[in-house]
BADRENMAR-362694 format. One line per field, with one value per residue: x, y, z of N, C-alpha, C, O in turn; residue in one letter; chain. Coordinates in nm, 4 decimals, always signed. Layout:
N
nX	[X; ...]
nY	[Y; ...]
nZ	[Z; ...]
caX	[X; ...]
caY	[Y; ...]
caZ	[Z; ...]
cX	[X; ...]
cY	[Y; ...]
cZ	[Z; ...]
oX	[X; ...]
oY	[Y; ...]
oZ	[Z; ...]
type	[a; ...]
mol	[A; ...]
This chain:
90
nX	[+0.9269; +0.6251; +0.5220; +0.2490; +0.1589; +0.2524; +0.1152; +0.0855; +0.3160; +0.4538; +0.3864; +0.1505; -0.1240; -0.3303; -0.5087; -0.4829; -0.3077; +0.0048; +0.1764; +0.4428; +0.5597; +0.8221; +0.9816; +1.1735; +1.0635; +1.0715; +0.8990; +0.7341; +0.5370; +0.2927; +0.0556; -0.1964; -0.3940; -0.6502; -0.5198; -0.2593; +0.0409; +0.1177; +0.3744; +0.5404; +0.8196; +0.9888; +1.0779; +0.8744; +0.7178; +0.5398; +0.2573; -0.0814; -0.3367; -0.4977; -0.3935; -0.0991; +0.2085; +0.4344; +0.7612; +0.9978; +1.0795; +0.9083; +0.8107; +0.5877; +0.3536; +0.0294; -0.1273; -0.4473; -0.6081; -0.8814; -0.9740; -0.8027; -0.5340; -0.6737; -0.7961; -0.9647; -1.1607; -0.9446; -0.7179; -0.5010; -0.6330; -0.6505; -0.7680; -0.6664; -0.6567; -0.9109; -0.8923; -0.9093; -0.6681; -0.4728; -0.2661; +0.0276; +0.1462; +0.3888]
nY	[+0.9986; +0.9843; +1.2189; +1.2721; +1.2274; +1.4272; +1.6009; +1.4613; +1.4941; +1.6375; +1.7735; +1.6344; +1.6620; +1.5955; +1.5864; +1.3176; +1.1918; +1.1967; +1.2601; +1.2477; +1.3030; +1.2920; +1.4433; +1.2676; +1.0235; +0.9286; +0.8316; +0.9212; +0.8274; +0.8589; +0.7533; +0.8024; +0.5888; +0.4271; +0.4600; +0.3931; +0.4100; +0.4030; +0.3679; +0.4241; +0.4166; +0.4664; +0.3843; +0.4984; +0.2616; +0.1975; +0.3204; +0.2286; +0.2798; +0.5357; +0.4701; +0.4081; +0.2279; +0.1554; +0.0650; -0.2115; -0.4895; -0.7686; -0.6460; -0.4370; -0.1605; -0.0714; +0.2241; +0.3404; +0.5535; +0.7306; +0.9749; +1.1531; +1.4039; +1.7281; +2.0602; +2.2229; +2.4655; +2.6427; +2.5086; +2.2211; +1.8982; +1.5552; +1.2225; +0.9620; +0.6278; +0.6599; +0.8983; +1.2457; +1.4591; +1.7617; +1.9483; +2.1059; +2.4469; +2.5229]
nZ	[-0.7839; -0.9461; -1.1947; -1.2205; -0.9681; -0.8055; -0.6346; -0.4002; -0.2588; +0.0304; +0.3616; +0.5630; +0.7850; +1.0736; +1.3877; +1.4629; +1.2876; +1.1141; +0.8174; +0.6010; +0.2863; +0.0757; -0.2131; -0.3137; -0.2610; -0.0028; +0.2902; +0.5892; +0.8572; +1.1108; +1.3456; +1.5838; +1.7710; +1.9457; +2.1954; +2.1372; +1.9333; +1.5913; +1.3575; +1.0464; +0.8432; +0.5464; +0.2019; -0.0714; -0.2502; -0.4642; -0.6571; -0.6510; -0.8277; -0.6602; -0.4171; -0.2139; -0.1686; +0.0858; +0.1819; +0.1978; +0.0040; +0.1240; +0.3475; +0.3695; +0.3669; +0.2797; +0.1963; +0.2029; -0.0077; -0.0109; -0.0927; -0.3139; -0.3226; -0.3200; -0.3767; -0.1183; +0.0042; -0.0344; +0.0612; +0.0384; +0.0627; +0.1676; +0.1932; +0.3859; +0.4737; +0.5869; +0.7274; +0.7160; +0.5930; +0.6059; +0.3971; +0.5015; +0.4882; +0.2444]
caX	[+0.7860; +0.5630; +0.4776; +0.1038; +0.1317; +0.3296; +0.0331; +0.0995; +0.4375; +0.4348; +0.3603; +0.0057; -0.1502; -0.4484; -0.4756; -0.4569; -0.2145; +0.1073; +0.2291; +0.5378; +0.6018; +0.9222; +0.9947; +1.2565; +0.9888; +1.0801; +0.7718; +0.7302; +0.3950; +0.2664; -0.0878; -0.2432; -0.5205; -0.6805; -0.4201; -0.1263; +0.0978; +0.1709; +0.4570; +0.6023; +0.9169; +1.0526; +1.0617; +0.7501; +0.7485; +0.4580; +0.1187; -0.1815; -0.4461; -0.4682; -0.3257; +0.0449; +0.2714; +0.5613; +0.8371; +1.1014; +1.0581; +0.7773; +0.7722; +0.5252; +0.2253; -0.0492; -0.2090; -0.5669; -0.6430; -1.0178; -0.9859; -0.6685; -0.5158; -0.7613; -0.8169; -1.0915; -1.1561; -0.8145; -0.6074; -0.5008; -0.6773; -0.6433; -0.8170; -0.5823; -0.7034; -1.0311; -0.8634; -0.8850; -0.5458; -0.4521; -0.1237; +0.0760; +0.2031; +0.5271]
caY	[+1.0323; +1.0100; +1.3580; +1.2817; +1.2127; +1.5293; +1.6630; +1.3832; +1.5384; +1.7413; +1.7378; +1.6229; +1.6462; +1.6252; +1.5553; +1.1744; +1.1358; +1.2795; +1.1920; +1.3278; +1.2391; +1.3765; +1.4307; +1.1503; +0.9017; +0.8938; +0.8496; +0.9084; +0.8216; +0.8307; +0.7622; +0.7729; +0.5166; +0.3391; +0.4746; +0.3511; +0.4799; +0.3231; +0.4493; +0.3578; +0.5000; +0.3898; +0.4362; +0.4758; +0.1538; +0.2108; +0.3644; +0.1387; +0.3757; +0.6463; +0.4163; +0.3951; +0.1222; +0.1982; -0.0431; -0.2819; -0.6329; -0.8136; -0.5632; -0.3186; -0.1115; -0.0027; +0.3338; +0.3542; +0.6942; +0.7366; +1.1060; +1.2010; +1.5464; +1.8217; +2.1874; +2.2397; +2.5946; +2.7059; +2.4263; +2.0851; +1.7944; +1.4183; +1.1278; +0.8422; +0.5320; +0.7126; +1.0214; +1.3597; +1.5318; +1.8889; +1.9718; +2.2288; +2.5436; +2.4882]
caZ	[-0.7683; -1.0765; -1.2079; -1.2002; -0.8242; -0.7332; -0.5295; -0.2779; -0.1900; +0.1302; +0.5005; +0.5813; +0.9284; +1.1543; +1.5274; +1.4798; +1.1907; +1.0505; +0.7003; +0.5250; +0.1616; +0.0119; -0.3578; -0.3467; -0.2307; +0.1390; +0.3599; +0.7346; +0.8958; +1.2520; +1.3744; +1.7187; +1.7619; +2.0585; +2.3010; +2.0920; +1.8188; +1.4806; +1.2696; +0.9316; +0.7739; +0.4405; +0.0668; -0.1436; -0.3443; -0.5849; -0.6485; -0.7080; -0.8368; -0.5695; -0.2992; -0.2294; -0.0912; +0.1453; +0.2430; +0.1240; -0.0143; +0.1717; +0.4620; +0.3119; +0.4168; +0.1769; +0.2464; +0.1200; -0.0315; -0.0627; -0.1565; -0.3465; -0.2954; -0.3915; -0.3077; -0.0475; +0.0744; -0.0467; +0.1117; -0.0143; +0.1562; +0.1167; +0.2921; +0.3897; +0.5752; +0.6504; +0.8009; +0.6288; +0.6269; +0.5408; +0.3714; +0.5637; +0.3933; +0.2078]
cX	[+0.7276; +0.5057; +0.3281; +0.0648; +0.2030; +0.2489; +0.0391; +0.2180; +0.4041; +0.4129; +0.2098; -0.0224; -0.2986; -0.4147; -0.4400; -0.3427; -0.1186; +0.1648; +0.3186; +0.5806; +0.6963; +0.9296; +1.0750; +1.1881; +1.0008; +0.9469; +0.7918; +0.5846; +0.3865; +0.1170; -0.1148; -0.3790; -0.5337; -0.5720; -0.2800; -0.0827; +0.1488; +0.2560; +0.5197; +0.6971; +0.9827; +1.0315; +0.9233; +0.7830; +0.6721; +0.3235; +0.0331; -0.3098; -0.4097; -0.3917; -0.1754; +0.0998; +0.4076; +0.6301; +0.9373; +1.0651; +0.9181; +0.7294; +0.7141; +0.3935; +0.1565; -0.1365; -0.3256; -0.6071; -0.7817; -1.0468; -0.8447; -0.6561; -0.6031; -0.7762; -0.9572; -1.0783; -1.0153; -0.6959; -0.6167; -0.5401; -0.6677; -0.6937; -0.7397; -0.6291; -0.8201; -1.0123; -0.8357; -0.7651; -0.5400; -0.3027; -0.0829; +0.1340; +0.3491; +0.6199]
cY	[+1.0596; +1.1523; +1.3727; +1.2664; +1.3194; +1.5995; +1.5860; +1.4312; +1.6506; +1.6833; +1.7460; +1.5945; +1.6530; +1.5795; +1.4088; +1.1212; +1.2423; +1.1983; +1.2886; +1.2468; +1.3357; +1.3470; +1.3067; +1.0176; +0.8543; +0.9255; +0.8302; +0.9228; +0.7911; +0.8499; +0.7227; +0.7063; +0.4238; +0.3412; +0.4331; +0.4322; +0.3787; +0.4147; +0.3628; +0.4595; +0.4148; +0.4527; +0.4067; +0.3767; +0.1690; +0.2723; +0.2574; +0.2210; +0.4972; +0.6004; +0.4116; +0.2945; +0.1722; +0.0767; -0.1049; -0.4295; -0.6718; -0.7353; -0.4314; -0.2853; -0.0397; +0.1014; +0.3531; +0.5007; +0.6987; +0.8698; +1.1539; +1.3514; +1.6346; +1.9481; +2.1911; +2.3680; +2.6542; +2.6298; +2.2864; +1.9877; +1.6598; +1.3275; +0.9972; +0.7537; +0.5885; +0.8418; +1.1347; +1.4391; +1.6617; +1.9069; +2.1051; +2.3195; +2.5062; +2.6041]
cZ	[-0.9074; -1.0827; -1.1820; -1.0534; -0.7414; -0.6233; -0.3981; -0.1943; -0.0923; +0.2686; +0.5217; +0.7280; +0.9610; +1.2948; +1.5504; +1.3951; +1.1385; +0.9350; +0.6239; +0.4039; +0.0915; -0.1378; -0.3966; -0.3130; -0.0870; +0.2065; +0.5102; +0.7761; +1.0445; +1.2758; +1.5185; +1.7065; +1.8812; +2.1662; +2.2625; +1.9714; +1.7174; +1.3964; +1.1612; +0.8688; +0.6674; +0.3051; +0.0105; -0.2549; -0.4754; -0.5521; -0.7124; -0.7125; -0.7526; -0.4457; -0.3233; -0.1292; -0.0446; +0.2035; +0.1489; +0.1200; +0.0314; +0.2937; +0.4099; +0.3817; +0.3028; +0.2440; +0.1495; +0.1125; -0.0940; -0.1306; -0.1863; -0.3205; -0.3839; -0.3078; -0.2483; +0.0340; +0.0770; +0.0100; +0.0519; +0.0960; +0.0869; +0.2287; +0.2782; +0.5041; +0.6558; +0.7278; +0.7014; +0.6806; +0.5483; +0.5184; +0.4302; +0.4566; +0.3671; +0.2330]
oX	[+0.7755; +0.4472; +0.2844; -0.0507; +0.2136; +0.3073; +0.0014; +0.2205; +0.3352; +0.4198; +0.1489; +0.0461; -0.3793; -0.3018; -0.3727; -0.2861; -0.1539; +0.1983; +0.2758; +0.6316; +0.6575; +0.8894; +1.0486; +1.2463; +0.9458; +0.8885; +0.8576; +0.5166; +0.4618; +0.0585; -0.0628; -0.4690; -0.4405; -0.5365; -0.1898; -0.1587; +0.2148; +0.2157; +0.5480; +0.6595; +1.0275; +0.9743; +0.8630; +0.8653; +0.7292; +0.2809; +0.0696; -0.3822; -0.3030; -0.3315; -0.1296; +0.0457; +0.4864; +0.5656; +0.9589; +1.0249; +0.8195; +0.6170; +0.7819; +0.3315; +0.2175; -0.2108; -0.3060; -0.6364; -0.7984; -1.1345; -0.7727; -0.7568; -0.6065; -0.7698; -1.0559; -0.9936; -0.9724; -0.5838; -0.7253; -0.4882; -0.6755; -0.6657; -0.7454; -0.6400; -0.8283; -1.1075; -0.7501; -0.7614; -0.5947; -0.2223; -0.1511; +0.1671; +0.4216; +0.7400]
oY	[+1.1481; +1.1998; +1.4741; +1.2899; +1.3051; +1.6521; +1.6400; +1.4112; +1.7464; +1.5623; +1.8509; +1.5129; +1.7084; +1.5373; +1.3778; +1.0166; +1.3589; +1.0811; +1.3979; +1.1355; +1.4459; +1.2400; +1.2464; +0.9111; +0.7498; +1.0315; +0.7355; +1.0174; +0.7094; +0.9491; +0.6228; +0.7587; +0.3505; +0.2371; +0.4371; +0.5115; +0.2811; +0.5271; +0.2448; +0.5741; +0.3035; +0.5611; +0.3037; +0.4044; +0.1557; +0.2763; +0.2013; +0.2306; +0.5557; +0.6825; +0.4110; +0.2775; +0.2243; -0.0064; -0.0583; -0.4872; -0.6154; -0.7566; -0.3287; -0.3700; +0.0438; +0.0709; +0.3785; +0.5637; +0.6742; +0.8776; +1.1921; +1.4188; +1.6187; +1.9442; +2.1662; +2.3770; +2.7094; +2.6806; +2.2388; +1.9932; +1.6504; +1.3523; +0.9303; +0.7990; +0.5684; +0.8908; +1.1220; +1.4807; +1.6716; +1.8840; +2.2057; +2.2741; +2.4638; +2.5936]
oZ	[-0.9783; -0.9853; -1.1276; -1.0178; -0.6196; -0.5285; -0.2941; -0.0729; -0.1272; +0.2901; +0.5011; +0.7897; +0.8864; +1.3194; +1.6487; +1.4266; +1.1213; +0.9520; +0.5866; +0.4172; +0.0529; -0.1833; -0.5006; -0.3334; -0.0523; +0.1841; +0.5535; +0.7362; +1.0975; +1.2325; +1.5683; +1.6409; +1.9144; +2.2215; +2.3461; +1.9157; +1.7531; +1.3665; +1.1818; +0.8445; +0.6951; +0.2939; +0.0408; -0.3422; -0.5837; -0.4366; -0.8157; -0.6134; -0.7710; -0.3765; -0.4376; -0.0199; -0.1236; +0.2676; +0.0370; +0.2210; -0.0161; +0.3391; +0.4068; +0.4460; +0.2359; +0.3373; +0.0307; +0.2141; -0.2135; -0.2166; -0.0941; -0.2987; -0.5059; -0.1850; -0.3176; +0.1230; +0.1783; +0.0076; +0.0189; +0.2074; -0.0356; +0.3460; +0.1749; +0.6180; +0.7770; +0.7885; +0.6138; +0.7965; +0.4385; +0.6087; +0.4109; +0.3470; +0.4571; +0.2081]
type	[m; p; i; e; k; r; d; y; v; g; e; w; k; n; k; e; m; y; l; l; i; l; q; d; g; t; v; a; y; k; r; l; k; n; g; g; t; t; s; v; n; g; p; l; k; e; f; i; g; n; n; f; v; v; g; i; s; f; l; t; t; t; f; e; v; s; e; p; p; a; m; v; d; g; v; l; k; m; t; v; d; g; i; q; l; t; r; t; a; e]
mol	[A; A; A; A; A; A; A; A; A; A; A; A; A; A; A; A; A; A; A; A; A; A; A; A; A; A; A; A; A; A; A; A; A; A; A; A; A; A; A; A; A; A; A; A; A; A; A; A; A; A; A; A; A; A; A; A; A; A; A; A; A; A; A; A; A; A; A; A; A; A; A; A; A; A; A; A; A; A; A; A; A; A; A; A; A; A; A; A; A; A]
């Protein structure tokens, strides 16, 4: 995990999405949408600006981060794929 992206590490949640990013680059993602569930588990491959790519070889998923991690009212928030997430207490 690049040191400048360490704020991405942690457990991020809201009612529609769960995202876990570990220090070693492991990512677990689950999203509820339109009555179905999408999940992605794998290694963090790279950062492209604020966005990050998860997967192996050609089987990858790019997560669009429109708002990188930032303190809002005393808690860390980040907007991924249009969903605002809050980092849980460590």
